[in-house]
Phi, psi and omega in degrees: 000133179297142183297332183260007179299130180071001173290142178268116184242124178257119184244124171267159184064035187273002186272352180195172172058223183298320180298318177296312180298323179293322177300316180296317182293318180291325176298320177296330180281354179088014177287155171265131192242143167242117185256125182232144173183180180284322190267104182300320183296325178287325175296321177297322178297316179298314178301316181295336179277349176284159181300141182307323181293335181273338190298326177299337180263018180239126180237150182257131178222088180296144175202164178237115184295341179281344180263070188298334181291344179266350190285339176293317177295322177298321180293317176300319180296319180297317180296322183289336184302309180246359182095344177193168173233131178268321187222130172252125176253105176280092184245339183299138179180171176231154179253182186213145171221109179170150176291145179303319183294339181258000185263124179295146180299326179295332176288317175302318180296319180297316180299315179295322182298316182282304190287323184257298186295326177298314179294318180295319180297313179297319180298313180295328179287326182274342185302316179303324178294314179295317182294323180293330179268349185054035183201145177160166181219120176258117180244122182239124179275106177263234181186160172297338175286356169282348178256321177219141179277152176229162175302153176074003185224033186302312180292320179296311179299320179299318180294323180285322173302319180299321178300318180296318178300315181293308187284332173295317177296315181298320180304314180294320180295318183292327178298323178291331181279309190227016180063231182272009185294324181243123183259143174239117181241128175257125179255124184240087178285153169264229179279113178241135183286094178222169179280012189300328181287339179298324181256006178302138183278141175266187186303326181263005177095352178283153180293146177297316174076015177208159178270123179280162190298316182297319179291320181299323182270007183288173179293150180297146180298326180296320178298316179297316182299321178301319181285329174295316179299318178297320179295322177295314180301321183273358179054048180292150173284316185204135178224151179242124188234120180161206179259217185296340180297336179290343176293344177298336181295303178292328179301313180297318184290321186271326185227066187300323180290318177297319180298319180300323178287322182295314189292341180299327184241010181294146178277102184241012176208000000 
């Protein structure tokens, strides 16, 4: 029996990319799913692409991560669908392509609102439920840029760094509350072939509208989803998923000065 069979998994950003691929992989594992994103029609498409036998256990719950005042009601609705939630996957987010000097502050704020505050709001809303059950799993999709910044992604990297600060602290706090009952897993993908760069915001907030070379040559989203599921099953604290770009994590930690020189000219788009 699959470890995640019958587990209730709530996925944000489930309408495309890693979230969509994760929905398919978890459906194959027999998990019961709550799929969230802004576009209801795209969520319905994802549900329809799952195997017919899995579809009765898949529910659609549209939400907008920028509307944090609505997320408490969304959390109550998610819990009511199956009576509880076992795993929350904070996957919803937006990317960025633009120099820091050319990026409007309002664009930086938008990135933080979606990538950081949206995830934090949902997490704080679901925590009382997890604490009352003394059980739960918080899975947050960050990025290797949550460990090291790269050119053209200052706002994006900042939002992902912020996630690590919050969830690393939360992990330690929860251990004091419930021991191993609630798990916090950080997922750090590198270049994954998804449409995320098409909607990545540029300096003035408009979408990039094209796939950059590094993303195009990235690992398949399905490949990434399989590894995320394994990390969830093993209750990992933090995992790095991708190609050679993930080597930047130990490189930065062990040789920070060399890394600083390398990243200036690295091909990251």
